[in-house]
C-alpha positions as CSV (number, residue, x, y, z in Angstrom):
1,M,-79.3,-85.0,52.7
2,K,-77.8,-88.5,53.5
3,A,-80.3,-88.9,55.9
4,L,-83.0,-88.1,53.6
5,I,-82.0,-90.3,50.7
6,L,-81.6,-92.8,53.5
7,F,-85.1,-92.3,54.2
8,I,-86.3,-92.6,51.1
9,L,-84.6,-95.6,50.4
10,F,-86.0,-97.3,54.0
11,C,-89.3,-96.3,52.8
12,V,-88.9,-98.0,49.1
13,I,-87.6,-101.1,50.8
14,L,-90.3,-101.4,53.4
15,H,-93.2,-100.7,51.4
16,G,-92.3,-103.1,48.4
17,C,-92.0,-105.7,51.3
18,S,-95.1,-105.3,52.6
19,N,-96.7,-105.7,49.1
20,S,-94.9,-108.9,48.2
21,V,-96.3,-110.0,50.9
22,K,-100.0,-109.8,50.7
23,S,-99.5,-110.3,47.0
24,N,-98.2,-113.9,47.4
25,S,-100.8,-114.2,50.7
26,K,-103.5,-117.2,49.5
27,P,-106.5,-117.1,51.7
28,E,-106.8,-119.6,54.1
29,T,-108.9,-122.8,53.5
30,N,-109.7,-125.1,55.5
31,L,-108.1,-129.0,53.8
32,V,-110.5,-131.3,55.7
33,K,-114.4,-130.7,55.3
34,K,-116.1,-130.7,58.9
35,Q,-117.7,-134.0,59.0
36,T,-121.6,-133.6,59.6
37,T,-123.8,-135.5,63.2
38,Q,-124.6,-138.0,60.4
39,E,-120.9,-139.1,59.1
40,K,-119.3,-138.8,62.6
41,E,-122.3,-141.8,63.9
42,A,-121.8,-143.3,60.0
43,I,-117.8,-143.8,60.8
44,A,-118.2,-144.4,64.7
45,A,-121.6,-147.5,63.4
46,L,-118.5,-148.7,60.8
47,T,-116.0,-148.8,64.0
48,K,-118.4,-151.1,66.0
49,L,-118.9,-153.5,63.2
50,Q,-114.8,-153.9,62.6
51,L,-114.2,-154.2,66.8
52,N,-117.3,-156.6,67.1
53,A,-116.7,-158.6,64.2
54,D,-116.9,-162.9,65.1
55,I,-113.7,-162.9,63.4
56,K,-111.2,-160.8,62.8
57,N,-110.2,-158.5,60.1
58,S,-113.4,-159.4,58.3
59,I,-114.7,-156.0,57.9
60,Y,-112.1,-153.3,58.5
61,L,-111.1,-148.9,57.5
62,T,-108.2,-148.1,56.4
63,Y,-107.0,-144.8,54.8
64,A,-109.0,-144.0,51.8
65,H,-106.8,-145.0,48.4
66,T,-104.4,-147.2,50.8
67,N,-103.0,-150.1,48.2
68,H,-105.1,-153.0,49.3
69,N,-103.2,-156.0,49.0
70,Q,-106.6,-157.3,46.9
71,L,-106.2,-155.2,43.9
72,P,-106.4,-155.1,41.3
73,S,-110.2,-156.1,41.7
74,D,-112.0,-158.4,38.9
75,S,-114.6,-156.1,38.6
76,S,-116.4,-152.9,39.7
77,F,-119.9,-151.5,40.5
78,T,-122.0,-148.7,42.0
79,I,-124.9,-149.2,44.7
80,S,-127.2,-147.7,45.7
81,Q,-127.7,-146.5,49.9
82,E,-131.0,-148.9,50.4
83,T,-128.9,-151.8,48.2
84,F,-125.7,-151.2,50.3
85,R,-128.2,-151.6,53.7
86,S,-129.6,-154.5,52.7
87,V,-126.2,-156.1,51.8
88,L,-124.4,-154.9,54.8
89,F,-127.4,-156.6,56.9
90,H,-126.9,-160.1,55.2
91,Y,-123.3,-159.5,56.2
92,V,-123.6,-159.1,59.7
93,K,-126.0,-161.4,60.2
94,I,-123.5,-163.7,59.0
95,H,-120.1,-162.3,60.7
96,H,-121.8,-160.7,63.9
97,K,-123.3,-163.7,65.3
98,N,-122.1,-162.7,68.7
99,I,-124.1,-159.4,68.7
100,P,-127.7,-158.7,69.4
101,D,-130.0,-158.7,66.3
102,E,-131.4,-154.5,67.5
103,K,-127.7,-153.5,67.9
104,R,-126.1,-154.8,64.8
105,A,-129.4,-152.9,62.8
106,N,-128.7,-149.8,64.4
107,W,-125.0,-150.0,63.6
108,V,-126.1,-150.8,59.8
109,D,-128.5,-148.2,59.4
110,A,-125.8,-145.7,61.3
111,S,-123.2,-147.4,58.1
112,V,-125.3,-146.9,54.9
113,K,-125.9,-143.1,56.3
114,A,-122.1,-142.1,55.5
115,K,-122.9,-141.9,51.7
116,N,-125.7,-142.0,49.1
117,T,-123.9,-144.0,46.6
118,F,-121.1,-146.4,47.5
119,D,-118.8,-147.5,44.4
120,V,-117.9,-150.9,45.4
121,Y,-114.2,-152.5,44.1
122,Y,-115.2,-156.4,43.3
123,C,-112.5,-158.9,44.1
124,R,-113.2,-162.9,43.9
125,D,-111.4,-165.4,45.6
126,K,-110.3,-167.7,43.3
127,T,-110.1,-171.0,45.4
128,K,-114.0,-170.7,46.7
129,K,-117.0,-171.0,44.6
130,V,-118.6,-167.2,43.8
131,V,-121.7,-166.6,45.8
132,N,-124.7,-164.3,44.3
133,K,-127.4,-163.1,46.3
134,D,-130.2,-160.8,44.5
135,G,-127.0,-160.2,41.7
136,L,-124.2,-159.1,43.8
137,P,-121.0,-161.8,44.5
138,H,-121.1,-161.9,48.8
139,S,-118.1,-163.4,48.2
140,G,-114.2,-162.9,48.1
141,T,-113.9,-159.4,49.1
142,W,-115.2,-156.0,48.4
143,I,-113.1,-153.1,49.0
144,L,-115.6,-149.5,48.9
145,P,-113.3,-146.7,48.2
146,D,-113.0,-143.3,49.8
147,V,-115.8,-143.3,52.5
148,L,-115.6,-140.1,54.8
149,N,-111.9,-140.6,53.8
150,R,-111.6,-143.4,54.5
151,D,-111.7,-147.3,52.5
152,I,-114.2,-150.4,54.0
153,V,-112.8,-153.6,53.4
154,I,-115.2,-156.4,53.5
155,I,-113.9,-159.9,53.4
156,W,-117.3,-162.3,53.1
157,R,-115.9,-165.2,54.6
158,R,-118.1,-168.3,55.2
159,P,-119.7,-169.9,58.4
């Protein structure tokens, strides 16, 4: 009789523990989205732009949502992929003079494929005059937040 009670008690405890594990377990989810080939190429191209700039730290990548010392921004806007391509071509023409044109063009083309639209935080350099081209500031600092889990920081320096 004592053995039967112990056996029943053991079964109840075993059954109770196994059910609680099942009810509390969550399905596994992959929190990090796999990057497409195009996204990997965009990050690689942005990294090449960062590493090959004529002036160190004129363009660089950080972790997404970093508290940049240029913030708070003076304004913000959203640009299309095509507009970013045009702006980035102009930027590398000024800041990557030591890189052949074809290589710069390839890096820009790959870089802009990271997203379809880009948010931009514009931080004006109050010590310098604002330079506008095609209605956009080409001076101060641009921060493009959360581009493939990174922030892109572009600092417009005058030649």
